[in-house]
N, C-alpha and C positions, 0 to 999 in steps of 0.2 A: 500472503497480500495483507495482511492486518499489521502483522510488524515494523516491517516499514515505512507503513507511516504512523506506528508512534515511535520510531525511531527519527525523526525529520526537524524535530526539534520546535521550541515554540509552541503556539497555539494549538496546532493541530496533533501534535504530540501529548498534550495534556488531556484530549479528550479520546483519540488511536491506543496510547500505550496500553493501559488496564485490559481494555478488548483484544486488543493484538496480542498481549502476555498468557491471556486467557484461553486464547484460541490455539495459540501455539504448545499452552500444556496440555492440554485436550490434545490436539492430536498426536503427540507425543506420547500422552498415557494411553492412546488406543491405539496407537501403534505398538506399543510393549503388549499392550494384553493382545491383541492382532498374530503377536507371534510367540507368544508363551502360551499364555489361557486357553485360548479356542482350539489349539492344537491338542493340548490335554484331554478337552472337555467331550471333542470329538471321536479323539480313541476312546475313552470311556463310556459314552452314551451312545454313539451308533456303531452298532454292531454290522458286521460283515454282510449279514442274508438280511437287515433291512434296507441296505442300499439298492436304490431301482437299476433297472437295465441300463445302460447306458443307450442315450439315443441319439444322433446326430443333431444339431440343431440348423436351420439356414446360415446365423451367424457363423457357425463351426462350419460349415460347409463352403464359407466367402471367406475365413477369416484365415484356415488352415491354409489354403494355396498361397495368400499372399503373403503370408509369412514365408512360407518354403521359398518362393520367389524374392522376397526381401533378404531370406540369408544367403540365397546361391546368386544374388547379383549384389553384393554390400556396394562397389564403387558408385552404382547408378545410384542406389537407397544415401549413399552419404552426401551424392551429388545433389541430388534431390533435397534433400535436407538442407542442406547447405542451400540452394536456392531459396527455400521458404525463408531462411532465415536473414538471408540477406534484404529479402523483400522486406519483413517485416521490421527490418531496422529502417528502410527507407519510408516506408507507412511510419514509423513512431513520429516522422518529422510533422506529419500533419494532425496529430493528436493538441488537442487543448494541452497546455503546459501547466496550468493554475490547478489549484485542487478547489477552489471557490470560485466560481467565473465573474466577471466583472457584473457589476450591473447597471452600465452606461453613464454611469457617472463619473466626469474626471476629477480624480483624487490624487493627491498628493501628500505622503508619508514626510514629515521633517522629525529626527531623531536627537534630539540635544542631550549631551552629556555632560552636567557639572562636577568639580572635582567633588571626591567622598568630603561627608561634613560637611557640605551647604543647605545652610538654615531654609527650611521652607520657606521663610515670608520673601527671603531671598531671590529663592527660584520661582517663587510664584510672580513675585514684581519683574522678574525679567521675562518671565513667560503672559504675561499680559500686554507689554511691550511689544513683545514679538508680535502676538496676536492684531494689536493696533495695526502694527506695520503693514502684518499680512490684509488683513481686511481692508487696507485702505487700495492693494495692488487690483487691479483693471480684471474683472470676470469673477473676481472671491466673491463668493454668496454666504459662506459657512465656513468657520474655523469649531473644530472640538479638539480638548487637548486633555492632554491624560500626564498624572504629574506621579511620579513616585513608581511606576510601571519598571522593572527588571526584564531585559532582553534575554531571548531564548533562541 
């Protein structure tokens, strides 16, 4: 879940990529330990005479027949799975599509790219002129400028 957030690029990536990689590495290491170390330790530390007598739980009484029915009716199970998947795809359209929700303030982002090697003084002068023109528009109350950022 966290790794894809780290791969989207931009500001979100810089926040979530280290965390996503950490979680992914931890899960991978946990999986390797669970299929290699845990069975060996179980064999060495738990003797057959120490294993308690098997008692069926309520979950097993429900799950076992459900699993058997699902395996005996594979097409029905596959059909139900497909219906749930298609329904989830349609419901996906109802979810908000932005990572950071809107604050209710109308905002316009404008990116200006100048040729490589443009002097900072020239860039600053051009941006100041642009700010003045934008502030002259109806409804514009504030302008925020960032110079020297790189895209992501």
